[in-house]
DSSP file (Angstrom, degrees, kcal/mol; ACC not computed):
  #  RESIDUE AA STRUCTURE BP1 BP2  ACC     N-H-->O    O-->H-N    N-H-->O    O-->H-N    TCO  KAPPA ALPHA  PHI   PSI    X-CA   Y-CA   Z-CA
    1    1 A M              0   0    0      0, 0.0     5,-0.0     0, 0.0     0, 0.0   0.000 360.0 360.0 360.0 134.4   57.0  168.9  128.9
    2    2 A S    >>  -     0   0    0      1,-0.1     3,-1.7     4,-0.0     4,-0.5  -0.521 360.0-102.7 -94.1 165.4   60.5  169.4  130.0
    3    3 A P  G >4 S+     0   0    0      0, 0.0     3,-0.9     0, 0.0    -1,-0.1   0.826 122.5  58.5 -55.5 -30.8   62.3  172.7  130.8
    4    4 A N  G 34 S+     0   0    0      1,-0.2     4,-0.2     3,-0.0    30,-0.0   0.699 100.0  57.6 -72.8 -18.1   64.0  172.5  127.4
    5    5 A E  G <4 S+     0   0    0     -3,-1.7    -1,-0.2     2,-0.1     2,-0.1   0.533  76.0 112.0 -91.0  -6.6   60.6  172.4  125.6
    6    6 A V  S << S-     0   0    0     -3,-0.9     2,-0.8    -4,-0.5    32,-0.1  -0.480  90.5 -94.7 -66.0 137.5   59.3  175.6  127.1
    7    7 A N     >  -     0   0    0      1,-0.2     4,-2.1    -2,-0.1     3,-0.2  -0.361  42.5-168.8 -60.9 100.2   59.1  178.1  124.2
    8    8 A R  H  > S+     0   0    0     -2,-0.8     4,-2.8     1,-0.2     5,-0.2   0.855  81.9  56.1 -64.6 -37.7   62.5  179.9  124.5
    9    9 A D  H  > S+     0   0    0      1,-0.2     4,-2.1     2,-0.2    -1,-0.2   0.912 109.4  47.5 -60.9 -41.3   61.7  182.7  122.1
   10   10 A F  H  > S+     0   0    0      2,-0.2     4,-2.3     1,-0.2    -2,-0.2   0.922 112.0  50.0 -64.5 -43.6   58.6  183.6  124.2
   11   11 A V  H  X S+     0   0    0     -4,-2.1     4,-2.5     1,-0.2    -2,-0.2   0.933 111.0  48.4 -60.8 -47.3   60.7  183.5  127.4
   12   12 A I  H  X S+     0   0    0     -4,-2.8     4,-2.8     1,-0.2    -1,-0.2   0.892 109.9  53.3 -62.0 -39.8   63.4  185.7  126.0
   13   13 A D  H  X S+     0   0    0     -4,-2.1     4,-2.5    -5,-0.2    -1,-0.2   0.924 110.0  47.0 -61.1 -45.5   60.7  188.2  124.8
   14   14 A I  H  X S+     0   0    0     -4,-2.3     4,-2.5     2,-0.2    -2,-0.2   0.916 113.2  48.8 -63.3 -43.3   59.2  188.4  128.3
   15   15 A I  H  X S+     0   0    0     -4,-2.5     4,-2.6     2,-0.2    15,-0.3   0.930 111.7  49.6 -62.1 -44.8   62.6  188.8  129.9
   16   16 A D  H  X S+     0   0    0     -4,-2.8     4,-1.4     2,-0.2    -2,-0.2   0.918 112.5  47.0 -60.5 -44.5   63.5  191.6  127.4
   17   17 A R  H  X S+     0   0    0     -4,-2.5     4,-1.3     1,-0.2    -1,-0.2   0.898 112.7  49.7 -65.0 -40.2   60.3  193.4  128.0
   18   18 A T  H  X S+     0   0    0     -4,-2.5     4,-2.3     1,-0.2    -1,-0.2   0.904 107.4  54.6 -64.7 -40.2   60.7  193.2  131.7
   19   19 A N  H  X S+     0   0    0     -4,-2.6     4,-2.4     1,-0.2    -1,-0.2   0.803 100.1  60.6 -66.8 -28.6   64.2  194.4  131.5
   20   20 A I  H  X S+     0   0    0     -4,-1.4     4,-1.2     2,-0.2    -1,-0.2   0.943 110.7  40.8 -60.1 -46.8   63.1  197.6  129.7
   21   21 A D  H  X S+     0   0    0     -4,-1.3     4,-0.8     1,-0.2    -2,-0.2   0.876 113.0  54.0 -70.5 -37.1   60.9  198.5  132.7
   22   22 A R  H ><>S+     0   0    0     -4,-2.3     5,-2.8     1,-0.2     3,-0.7   0.888 105.2  54.5 -64.2 -38.1   63.6  197.4  135.2
   23   23 A K  H ><5S+     0   0    0     -4,-2.4     3,-1.7     1,-0.2    -1,-0.2   0.874 100.1  61.2 -62.5 -37.2   66.1  199.7  133.5
   24   24 A K  H 3<5S+     0   0    0     -4,-1.2    -1,-0.2     1,-0.3    -2,-0.2   0.785 110.9  39.5 -60.7 -28.2   63.7  202.7  133.8
   25   25 A V  T <<5S-     0   0    0     -4,-0.8    -1,-0.3    -3,-0.7    -2,-0.2   0.057 119.9-106.9-112.0  23.6   63.8  202.3  137.6
   26   26 A N  T < 5 +     0   0    0     -3,-1.7     2,-0.3     1,-0.2    -3,-0.2   0.833  68.8 146.8  57.4  39.8   67.6  201.5  137.8
   27   27 A L      < -     0   0    0     -5,-2.8    -1,-0.2    -8,-0.1    -2,-0.1  -0.782  55.0-100.7-101.6 150.8   67.2  197.8  138.5
   28   28 A Q        -     0   0    0     -2,-0.3    -1,-0.1     1,-0.1     2,-0.0  -0.363  47.0-101.4 -64.5 146.6   69.6  195.2  137.3
   29   29 A P        -     0   0    0      0, 0.0     2,-0.2     0, 0.0    -1,-0.1  -0.338  33.5-113.9 -69.1 151.8   68.4  193.2  134.3
   30   30 A L        -     0   0    0    -15,-0.3     2,-0.3    -3,-0.1   -11,-0.1  -0.522  27.0-147.2 -78.1 153.2   67.0  189.7  134.7
   31   31 A K        -     0   0    0     -2,-0.2     2,-0.0     2,-0.0    -1,-0.0  -0.919  26.5 -95.9-120.6 150.2   68.8  186.8  133.2
   32   32 A E        -     0   0    0     -2,-0.3     2,-0.4     4,-0.0   -20,-0.0  -0.363  38.4-176.2 -64.3 141.4   67.3  183.6  131.8
   33   33 A N     >  -     0   0    0      1,-0.1     4,-2.7    -2,-0.0     5,-0.2  -0.932  18.1-154.2-142.2 113.5   67.1  180.7  134.2
   34   34 A S  H  > S+     0   0    0     -2,-0.4     4,-2.1     1,-0.2     5,-0.2   0.842  95.2  52.7 -62.9 -34.4   65.9  177.4  132.9
   35   35 A A  H  > S+     0   0    0      2,-0.2     4,-2.0     1,-0.2    -1,-0.2   0.914 113.0  44.0 -66.5 -41.4   64.7  176.1  136.3
   36   36 A L  H  > S+     0   0    0      2,-0.2     4,-2.6     1,-0.2    -2,-0.2   0.874 109.9  56.5 -70.3 -36.3   62.6  179.3  136.8
   37   37 A N  H  X S+     0   0    0     -4,-2.7     4,-2.1     1,-0.2    -2,-0.2   0.931 110.2  45.2 -57.5 -45.0   61.3  179.2  133.2
   38   38 A Y  H  X S+     0   0    0     -4,-2.1     4,-2.7     2,-0.2    -2,-0.2   0.889 110.6  52.9 -68.5 -39.1   60.0  175.7  133.9
   39   39 A A  H  X S+     0   0    0     -4,-2.0     4,-2.2     2,-0.2    -1,-0.2   0.908 109.9  49.2 -61.5 -41.5   58.5  176.7  137.2
   40   40 A A  H  X S+     0   0    0     -4,-2.6     4,-2.5     2,-0.2    -2,-0.2   0.894 109.9  51.8 -64.9 -39.6   56.7  179.6  135.5
   41   41 A Y  H  X S+     0   0    0     -4,-2.1     4,-2.6    -5,-0.2    -2,-0.2   0.938 109.8  48.6 -60.6 -47.1   55.4  177.2  132.9
   42   42 A L  H  X S+     0   0    0     -4,-2.7     4,-2.4     1,-0.2    -2,-0.2   0.888 111.3  50.2 -62.4 -38.7   54.1  174.8  135.5
   43   43 A R  H  X S+     0   0    0     -4,-2.2     4,-2.4     2,-0.2    -1,-0.2   0.924 110.7  48.8 -65.8 -43.7   52.4  177.7  137.3
   44   44 A A  H  X S+     0   0    0     -4,-2.5     4,-2.3     1,-0.2    -2,-0.2   0.914 112.0  49.3 -62.0 -41.4   50.8  178.9  134.1
   45   45 A K  H  X S+     0   0    0     -4,-2.6     4,-1.9     2,-0.2    -2,-0.2   0.903 109.6  52.3 -63.2 -41.0   49.6  175.4  133.4
   46   46 A D  H  X S+     0   0    0     -4,-2.4     4,-0.8     1,-0.2    -2,-0.2   0.908 109.5  49.1 -60.5 -43.3   48.2  175.1  136.9
   47   47 A I  H >< S+     0   0    0     -4,-2.4     3,-0.7     1,-0.2     6,-0.3   0.912 110.9  49.9 -63.7 -42.2   46.2  178.3  136.5
   48   48 A L  H 3< S+     0   0    0     -4,-2.3    -1,-0.2     1,-0.2    -2,-0.2   0.839 113.3  46.5 -65.5 -32.1   44.9  177.1  133.1
   49   49 A D  H 3< S+     0   0    0     -4,-1.9    -1,-0.2    -5,-0.2    -2,-0.2   0.556  99.4  78.0 -87.1  -8.2   43.8  173.8  134.6
   50   50 A N    X<  -     0   0    0     -4,-0.8     3,-1.9    -3,-0.7     7,-0.1  -0.886  61.3-161.8-109.4 109.7   42.1  175.3  137.7
   51   51 A P  G >  S+     0   0    0      0, 0.0     3,-1.0     0, 0.0    -1,-0.1   0.735  88.4  66.8 -62.3 -21.6   38.7  176.8  137.2
   52   52 A K  G 3  S+     0   0    0      1,-0.3     3,-0.3     2,-0.1    -5,-0.1   0.667  96.3  57.0 -72.7 -13.7   38.9  178.8  140.4
   53   53 A L  G X>  +     0   0    0     -3,-1.9     4,-1.7    -6,-0.3     3,-1.1  -0.091  66.4 132.8-105.4  33.7   41.7  180.9  138.9
   54   54 A F  H <>  +     0   0    0     -3,-1.0     4,-1.7     1,-0.3    -1,-0.2   0.839  65.5  60.4 -55.6 -39.0   39.7  182.0  135.9
   55   55 A H  H 3> S+     0   0    0     -3,-0.3     4,-0.8     1,-0.2    -1,-0.3   0.841 109.8  42.2 -62.6 -32.8   40.7  185.7  136.3
   56   56 A L  H <> S+     0   0    0     -3,-1.1     4,-2.3     2,-0.2    -1,-0.2   0.787 105.4  65.1 -80.3 -29.1   44.4  184.7  135.7
   57   57 A K  H  X S+     0   0    0     -4,-1.7     4,-2.4     1,-0.2    -2,-0.2   0.872  97.7  55.1 -60.3 -38.2   43.4  182.3  132.9
   58   58 A I  H  X S+     0   0    0     -4,-1.7     4,-1.9     2,-0.2    -1,-0.2   0.920 107.9  48.8 -61.5 -44.3   42.3  185.2  130.8
   59   59 A I  H  X S+     0   0    0     -4,-0.8     4,-1.4     1,-0.2    -2,-0.2   0.927 111.1  49.7 -63.0 -44.8   45.6  186.9  131.2
   60   60 A I  H  <>S+     0   0    0     -4,-2.3     5,-2.0     1,-0.2     6,-0.3   0.904 108.8  52.2 -62.6 -41.4   47.5  183.8  130.2
   61   61 A K  H ><5S+     0   0    0     -4,-2.4     3,-1.5     1,-0.2    -1,-0.2   0.886 104.9  56.5 -62.9 -36.8   45.4  183.2  127.2
   62   62 A L  H 3<5S+     0   0    0     -4,-1.9    -1,-0.2     1,-0.3    -2,-0.2   0.852 108.5  46.9 -62.1 -33.5   46.1  186.8  126.1
   63   63 A F  T 3<5S-     0   0    0     -4,-1.4    -1,-0.3    -3,-0.3    -2,-0.2   0.366 115.2-121.1 -88.7   4.3   49.8  185.9  126.2
   64   64 A K  T < 5S+     0   0    0     -3,-1.5    -3,-0.2    -4,-0.2    -2,-0.1   0.878  70.7 133.7  60.0  42.6   49.1  182.7  124.3
   65   65 A L      < +     0   0    0     -5,-2.0    -4,-0.2     2,-0.1    -1,-0.1   0.482  27.0 126.3 -95.8  -5.8   50.5  180.4  127.0
   66   66 A E        -     0   0    0     -6,-0.3   -21,-0.1    -5,-0.1     2,-0.0  -0.304  64.4-118.7 -60.6 131.7   47.5  178.0  126.8
   67   67 A S              0   0    0      1,-0.1    -1,-0.1   -22,-0.1    -2,-0.1  -0.344 360.0 360.0 -70.7 151.6   48.7  174.5  126.3
   68   68 A Q              0   0    0     -2,-0.0    -1,-0.1     0, 0.0    -2,-0.1   0.450 360.0 360.0 -76.3 360.0   47.6  172.7  123.1
């Protein structure tokens, strides 16, 4: 999967939700960054593929990031 194939709507939703909380504590909003989006995707995939990280796998599944 390339950085362009990461679900952009999902990424924008996470950034928007994060910015709501950042605004509450007077922090600058986050901006989309395709390289960081892809790095986050790879980390989530790594967590899903690694049985030792089961506790994080549950969180990712809740956010529906599990790869098909």
